[in-house]
N, C-alpha and C positions, 0 to 999 in steps of 0.2 A: 672661238679661240682668240686669245689676245696675242700681241706680237711676239712675246717671249715664247708662248706655246707654239706659235707658228715657226719660230726659229728652231725650236727643239724638234718639231715635226720634220722640217727640212733637213736638219742634221741627221735624224734617224733614217730618212730616205737616202741620204748619201751613204750611210752605213749598210742598209739592207738592200738597196737597189730597187725597192718596190716602186711601181708606177703610182702616180697620184694625179688627181684632177685639180686644176687651177681654174676657178670660175670667177666671173664678175669683173674681169680685167680687160675685156676686149679681145683676149687671146685664149678663150676657153678651150682647153684641150688636155690631152693626156701627156704628162711629162715624167721624166726620171732624171737621175744623174748618171752619166756615162763617163767614166774616167774623170770624175769630179767636175764635169761640165754639165750645166743645166741644158737638158735636151728635150725637144719636142718629139714624141713618138708618132711617126706617120706609118701607115701600113707598109709603105715601100722602104722604110728604114728610119734611122735615127738622124735627126738634124739638130746640130748645135744651135742654140738660140740665145740671144742676148736680151735679157729683160731686167730692168732695174729691180733691185731687192725691195725697194719701197712698193713698187707695183705688185710684187708677189705678196708682200706682207699685208697689203691693203685688199687682197683677194680672198676668196673662200678657198680653203685647202681641204682636201679629203682624200683618203685612200679609196681606191676603186675596189668594188667587189671583184672577185677573181675574174669574172667576165660580166660585161653588161652589153646589151644589144639594143639597138634602136628598133622601133616598131617595123620599119622597112626591112631591117636585117632579119627579124623574126619571121616575116612573111616569106622571105627568100628561104630561110631555114626550113619552113614547113613544106616546101616543095622540092627539097633536095632528096635524092634517092636513098642515101646512106646516112647513118647516125653520127659519124665522127667527122669533125673538122680539124684540120691542122694547117700550119703555115711552115713551109720550109725556110731555111736560112736565107734564100734568095728572095723571100717575100711572096712566093707562090702559094695559093690556097688550094687545098685538096679536100675532097669529101670521100671518106673511107668506109667500107662496109664492115670490116673487123677493126678491133682496137689496135692501132699501130703503136710502135715504140720508136723513140728518138734514136737515131744512129748517125752520128757525125753531123752532116749538113742537111739531113732530111728525116722524115718519118717513114718507117718501113714495117712490113708485116700486116698491113691492113687488108690482106687478101685481094679484094677488088677495090678500085678507087677511081674517082673521076677528077681530072685536073680542071679546076674552075678558076683559072687565072683571070678571067674577065671580072672576077669579084675581088681581086687583090686590093683594090682601093677601099673595100669594106672590111668590117670585123677587126678594128684596130686592137682590140684586147686579145685577139688570137695571135700570139707571137711564137716564134721558134723557141724562145727561151722558156715557154711554159713547160712545166713538168709532165703534164698529162694532155692528151688530145681533148678537145671539147666534145662532149656528147650533147648534140643539139636537143635531144629529148628532155634534158634537164632544164631547158630554158623556154619550152613551149607550153 
């Protein structure tokens, strides 16, 4: 992507709110625009970040797949008892037996679930804002 294409990419991300990856700049991470501010998406929430536009334009930019997981996260997923993973608005991660639905600030209707908040720092692409819960079987 040239710099003009990168500017267009960033403008489109401001419009659609999709998360994207910035790589090769020393701050490789998942970002998005939140209230028109450039933000770093951490599993515990969104943090506004200041990064020079030239640093961004000199970096590799790409849309994330809907979900991507590290090898370590996949190993953890293999050992979870239930198929669905969700994150509530407060950042807590849950493993649900049935397919839950989003309701206000949490996911409900998963029949049985396990609170796995000790994993809150992992799975950054699982966000409360996702339209659907993650079915871990799709990624193993």
